[in-house]
N, C-alpha and C positions, 0 to 999 in steps of 0.2 A: 393538452395543445402546448402550452408555454414551457414546461418541462423538458418535451421530446426536443422542441424548437431553439432551449440551449444548449442542449447536449450538439444538436444538428451541424449549428454553427462551427464549436472549437473543432467535431468532425472533420467537416469541411475544411476549417483552415489548415490541420494538421496533414489533410492526404494533398492538400495541396503544396504546402512548405515542402514535405517528403518528399513531394516529386518533382520539386524543381533541385533540392539537394542530391536526389538519386541521376536527376542527369547531368550535374554539375560533376559527379564521381563519376558516373560513365565518357566523360572527356578526357578525364586520365589515363594514365596509363601502367601498371595494367588495367586493364576494363573490374568493376567487381563482379564478386560474382552472386549472380541470382538464379538459385533452383527453381524452372518452371513447370515441373512434373506436378503431376495432377496428385500423386500423394503425398506431396509436398502441401501443395494449396490448401488441398480439404481441411487441412488440420485448422487454417486460420478463420474463420468464422464461429470456433467453438466460442475464444473468450466474449464474443460479439452475444451472442445464446445467453452465456453464462451471466455477464451484466446486464442483459435484457430482464432475464430472473429476477435478478437483483434489485434492479429497479420497479421492479412490482411487488417485490418483497417487502422492499421499505417504507412502498405506499400502506401496503395492507399492516404492516405491524406499526402506522403513525393513526390507525384507525383502534385503536384498542392503548396506546401507549401515549404518554405527553412527549413532548421533543426533547427535553431534559433528559428525562429517562430514556429514552433510544440513543442518545448521543454518548449515554455514560455505557450503557449497549454495547455501545458500538467497538467498544478498547474491550471487547472480545476477540476479536479480529487480527489482536497484533499477539495472542496467544493461538488461536487457532491456525495462523501463519507459521508459526514456528512448530506447530505440529506436523498441518500437508506440508511444509520445506524439509521435515525428516521422511515424514512417510513416502513420499512423491517422488521428492529428487534426492532423496539415500543421503542427505547432507548430515552428517555428524557435530550435535553439539555436546559442549562441555557441562558437568552439574552447573558451573560457573556460569556459564551463558540462558542456561534455562532459565536458574534463576535472576538474571538479568532481564529476560523477557517477562517475567511475571512480573519483576519491578517496575518494567514501563508500563503495563499495564494498571498496577496497584496506584502508577506515579500520574498519571492521566486522567486516571478516575479520580483519585483525590481532586487535581486544581479544578473539574469540573461538580463537586458535589457540591451545594450548597449546604450551611449550618442550619442544625434544626431551630434556630430562634429565627430564622427568614423563611421556614417552609416542613413542615412535619416531615419524618426522615419516613415516618410510616407510609408517606404516599408513594415511595419509591418502590414498595412493594404492593400499593392496594391494587393492581391493574388485572385483569384477566389474565389466565396461564396463558392463554392460546398469543396473548400478544410478547411475552417473553419466550415463548419458541419459537415465532416467527423472526425475533432480533437472534436467536444464537443460529437462524437458518441465516439470516442477512449477514453475520459474522462470517458462517463457514462459506457462505459464493462467494462474497469480496475474497476472502484468502484462497480459494481455488482459483478465483479469477486471474488473482496476480501471479500465485506459483506454478498456471500453466503458460500465463504471459512467458514468464521465466524460464520455460521448457521449451519454449518455441523460438525466444531471443536464442537459445545456448545450443539449440540440437545439429546446428553446423554454421559453418562458416559465412554466413550468405552477408550481405551487404545490410544495416542499421539500416537504411531508409529504403530499401525494398524489400523487408520484413515489415517497416513500417506500414509504406503503400499496398501493402497488402491486407492488415490487421485495418487500418483506416478508411480502405475499402467496402468490406465488408459492413465495419460499424456505421458508415452512409447508407449503405444499401438498408439494412435493417432498423436506422431512422426515420429514413424516406419510406419503406412499408408502412412504421406505425404511423406517419403521416398520412401516408394513403388511406388509414384503418379509419381513422379517424374522420376523415372528412368524408369516407359513405358512412360512416355511423352518423354526421353531422346533418347528410344530407346535400352535401355543397351548399347550404346556406352563406358561408361566409367566402365561397370563391376557391377554390384548388393553391392547395400549401404553398405553392412556391413562388404567388403572388402574395404573398402576406408573408413570407418568410420575414423580411428585415422591418416590417411594423413594429411602430414604438421605440428602434433601435437608438442609442442616441451615444456621445463620444464615451462614456461611462458605461455602457452594451460593451460597446466593443473595445472597450478594456479588460473590460470582464471575459471576452470569446479570446482575446489575446492574450491574458494569462493563464488562462485554459489551457490553450495550446500548448504556449510553452511548459506547464507544466508536463501535456502528456508528453512531451519532446523529452524533457528530462528525466524522466520517468521509465522511458525508455533506454535510453542509456544507459540507469540504472538498471534495468532489469539483464541488459544485454553485459553489461563489465562491472556487476557490483551482485547483487542479491536483495528477495524480500526483504530477508533483514536490514540489509542499510537502507531500503523504502519505509519500511514502518518506523526505523528511527528517525529518519527526515521528516516524514511526516510530524509525527507527535513530537517532535522539537521544537517543527516550524507550526503547528496550534500552540506550544505555549510563550515562544516570540511572538506572535500575534498579541497573545493575551498580555503580554509586557508592553507594549506598543499601544496597544488599545488605552494603559494608565497616562500614557502623555500624549497619546492624540485625541482620545475620548474622556467621557466622563468614569471612564471605566474603574471602580475603587478596587484595590489591591486585600484579598484574603487569604490569613491563614491558610486554608486549604492551597491556597494560587502555592506561593512558597513553598510548604512541606513538598506539595506536588513537582514542582522546580526540581527541590533538593534530591528526592527519591529520583526522578529521571534523567538526575547526572551521575547519583550514582549507578545506575542501570548501565548510560551509559560508557561509562568507567569498568566496570564489570567484565561488559559485553567483551570489548574491544582490546582492553589492556591487555599482555602479554601473563599469562598464570604465575610468573616469579615475580612481578608486579602486587599481586593479589595475596600470596601465598606465599611464607617461609619455607623452600624445602629444604631439608638436614640434609647436610653436605659429607654423606656417607658412603659416596663414588672412590674419592680420593684414599680413604683411608679404610678400606677393606684390602685392596691388595699387598699397601706396607704392614697389614694387620699380617697377612699370610705369608706373608717374608718370614716375618720374623718367626711364625711360629714352623717354620720350617727351617731354621738357621738352627730354634732350639732342640727339632728334632736329629739334627746332625749332630749337633755338639753330647747329646747326651748317647748317641751310640757312638 
């Protein structure tokens, strides 16, 4: 119930804010493009369905593995995002970019692994096989939802805010359906869900909701104008930045693994986005070939 409540509030915030931005956009000239055909609208519930399944798989995974292992397995979504990005969106990646994506997964995993002196490394592989299979499924579902959302955002030139309204409307509907189902299962002992939707909320809670909502808007802009790979890098770098800030703001102690993870992720970032000419020394044979051909042709004429 608590988890559904926390996902409900950001969905409502995003729906209201996107509706406001869409209304502002409609005041301008020319008006934004909004496709209202059923063939287009019917595609927007699919990400919500995928995320609903993903959330249940997450909970099922945590019944088999601990949170540290689940967090490490979650880095598989970096690689699965690259694979689905190539298969479904037909985006070609160079060999260097594939190496960079794998390095990013290695870097984020390295920063999260504890030293063998703190906890036995064997514990990472001591859980039932079902936990690892569900972890892989969770990574695939997360990547699938992201890639499909990018497909929706880029399949036409509709207004970004109109697309957000459709996505978050269905997201709110699915969250409401889950809350109603929980009420029926509990026999309405605590009353209907809308009466306790804001129970326990404080300033900190509202700041968390605002942060989640703002992150959702930023992700939608990335999906529309960039791609999933940029989102993956943004998420990974944000996680590493959070760890670094925790050193100064809290009692978090930096480790060798964190340092190595940051270095590896920075190398990955450079490998993926830097021009190939900066990474590989290409032989300049193009200009030499015509001169060589000219010399050969001159020699042949003098011989004749």
